[in-house]
N, C-alpha and C positions, 0 to 999 in steps of 0.2 A: 504493500500500500504506500510505501515511501515514494514511489514514482508518481502516484496520484497527487500526493501532497507537494512534491517538488514542482510538478507541472503547474499546480494552482499557485504556489508561491512565486514562481517565475512570472505568471500572468499578473499577479498582484503588483509585482515590481514594475511591469510595463504600464499597468493602470496608473500607478503613482507618477511615472514619468509623463504619461499623457496628461494627467491632471495638472502637473507643473506647467506643461506647454499651454494648456487651456487657460490657466491662471495668468500666465505671462501675456497671452493674447488679450485677455480682458483688461489687464493693467495698462496695455498700450493702445487701448481703443481710440484715444485722442492724440496719439503721437503721429505727427505728419510723416507720411511716407513709410510707415511701419509695414513690414511684410509678415503676414500671419504665419506662425509656426504651424506646420502640418502635423496633425495627430494621425499617425498611420494606423490602418486596420491591422489586426493581429495576423501575422503570418507564421509559418513554421519552417524550421531548418532541421535537417537530420545530421546528427553528429555521428561520425564514423568510428566504429570500434578499432579499425585498422590504424587510426591515428592516435590510439591510446586513450580514447574517450568513450565512456559508456554510451551506447546508442539510445538516445531518447529524443522526444520531440519537445522543443521549448519555443516559447513565444519570442519573436524578434521584430524590431521595427527599424526603419531608416532614421538615423540621427542626423539632424541638421537640415531637414527638408523644410521648405517654406512655399507659400503660395505666390505666384507671379502675377496674379490678377491685379489689374490696375485699380487703384482707389479713386474715389470721387474727387474731381477737381473743384476747388473752392477759390473764387476770385477775391483777392485782397487789395489789389492796386498798389501793393508795396513793391518798390523796385528791387528790394532784397529778398523777396519771396519768389522762389523758383520751383517749377515742377517739370518732370520729364514725361513726355507723351510717348508711349510705346514701351519698349523693353530695355531701355538704357539705364545707366546709373551714373551718379556722381562718384568721383574717386576721392577718398578722404584718408587722412591720417588719424587713427583713433587717438583720443586724448590721453589714454593710458598706455600708449606706445603700441608696438607690434607692427606687423606688415600692413601696408596700405590696403584698404578694403573698399567695398562698393556700398553705396547708400542711395536711397530715394528721398532722403530728407532734405528739404530745400528752404527751411526757414533760417535764412542766413543773418549774421550779425557780425560786428567787428569787436575785437578785443581792445584792451587798453593799449596794446602795442600795434594795433592796426591790422592784426591777422584776421583773415576772413574765416569765420567759424560757422558751423551749423548749430541748430538749437540745442544739441547735446554737448557742445563744446569741442567737437572734432574739427580738425583743421581741414579746410577745403584746399585741395592741391591744384596746381596748374598743369598744363600739358607736359611739363618736364618733371612732374611729381615733386614739385617744391611748394611749400606753403605760400599762399597769396597774401602779400602784405600791402595794405592800402595806406597811402599818406592821407593826412587830414583833407577832407573834401566837403564841398557844399552841395554837390550833385553827383549822382551815380546812375549809370545805365548799363544794363547787361543785355547783350544781343542773343538771339536764338541759338547762335553758335557758341555761346559761352564767353564772348569777348567782354572784358570789363573796362568800361570807360568812365572816367571821373573828371570833374572840374575841381581842381585843388582850391583850397582856401587862399585867397589873395590873388588868384588869376584874374586877368582882365575879363570883363563881362562878355566880350565878343571872342574870347580865346576858344580855340578848338579843344574838345575833350581829349584827354590823354588816355592812351591804351595801356593799362597796367598789366594785363596778362589775359590768359584764356583759362577758364575753368575746365579742368580735366573731366571728360566723360568717357564712358565705355559701354558699347553695345555688344553684349556677349555673342560669340560665335556659336554656330550649331554644335560644335564639338566641346564647348565649355560646359562643365558640370559645376553649377554653383551650389554652395551649401553654407549654412551658418556655422561659424567656428564656435569654440567653447566660450569666447568672449562676446558672442552675440552678433558679431559683424559678418557680413557676407563676403566670401572670397571664392576663388576658383579652387575646386577640389584638387589636392595634390595627385600627381601621377604615380602609380605604383610601378616601380621598376622590376625587372626580372630577378634582380638580386634581393628583392624584398624590401628595399629602402624606398622612401617616398621622396619624390622630387617636387619642391615647391614651385608652383606656377605663378610668376610675378604678373601683376596687372600692368599692361601697357595701354595707355589711353589711345583710342582710335577716333575720338571726336565724332562719333556717328549718332549720338543721342540728340533728340530734338528737345530743346529747352523752351518752356513756356514761362514767360516773365509775368509777374504780378498774380500768380496763382500758387496755391499749395495743394499737394495731393494728400488727401486724408488717408488714414490707416485703412487697409483692405480687410480688416477684421469684421466679421458679421457677429454682432453681439447675441442675436437670437440663436444662431448656430452654435456659438460657444456655450451658451446656457444649456442648450439641449445636450451637448456633449458632456457637460458637467453632470447632468441628471443620469445620462446613460452610463457614465463611468461609475457613478455611485451604485447603481443597480448591479453592474457587473462585479463591483467590489464585494457587495453583500452576497452575491451568488457564489463567488470563489471562496469566501469565508465559510459558507455552508458546505461547500465541497470538501474543504479541509476537515471540518467537523465530521462529515460523513466518512471520510477516509479513516479518521481516528476511531470511529465507532466500528467500522468494518475490521480494522486491525485488532481491536479489542475482542470482537466476537470470534475472529479467527484464532487468536491466541487461546481463548477459553475452550474452543473445540479441540485443541491439540493437547490440552492438559490430560494427564492420566486420571482415570476414575479414582476418587478418594483423595486426590491431591488438593 
């Protein structure tokens, strides 16, 4: 009966991870450009005895999956609010370090040092993967191609805008497999080499994304769907707990049947 209990316990673990993803989605319901973490259906993988593992069926799901469905566009008329139409991404440097990553978040702002940041404090990179630093300005405009033009403070009223740089964007190729890393940022999935090592795939901006200025893309999380998932996961949790209890009862009955009379 231990196999019944182990299968149920593994399923409970998957349910817990799914509930974490659901809670994360609900917490980011109002985060611009957030991509919904996908709660995968339960699948099965067979472990091979020849590889030194007891052959059993366990529950498994794909870690790091997310929805690519585009969120609703909201007009703000703010020149620092950007959205991407289609499948592209901004290229950012996470504020906590790490490899450059992809983001759909376009609520931009400037830091005290003039660095261009998104609403989460991540640095917005240019086409050369360097942080964009803006001098003090009185007017800013961003083109659909990501070119940043400003009129510096102190410039003549009829002076032409200065081109500060180009916001890096990346439109994934058909061969790219995107996933959320452990830090929650979207990156290209590493390539598994024949020797078993992983090769990191660096993001190289291709400037193919179409930027929409004065709009923000809302989170693509469906609140109703996530609440239904929460209820469904709770029911499955209760069912698996009962399954473990039933396994314990069957094990107890089997043990009693094997006792010698009079013992």
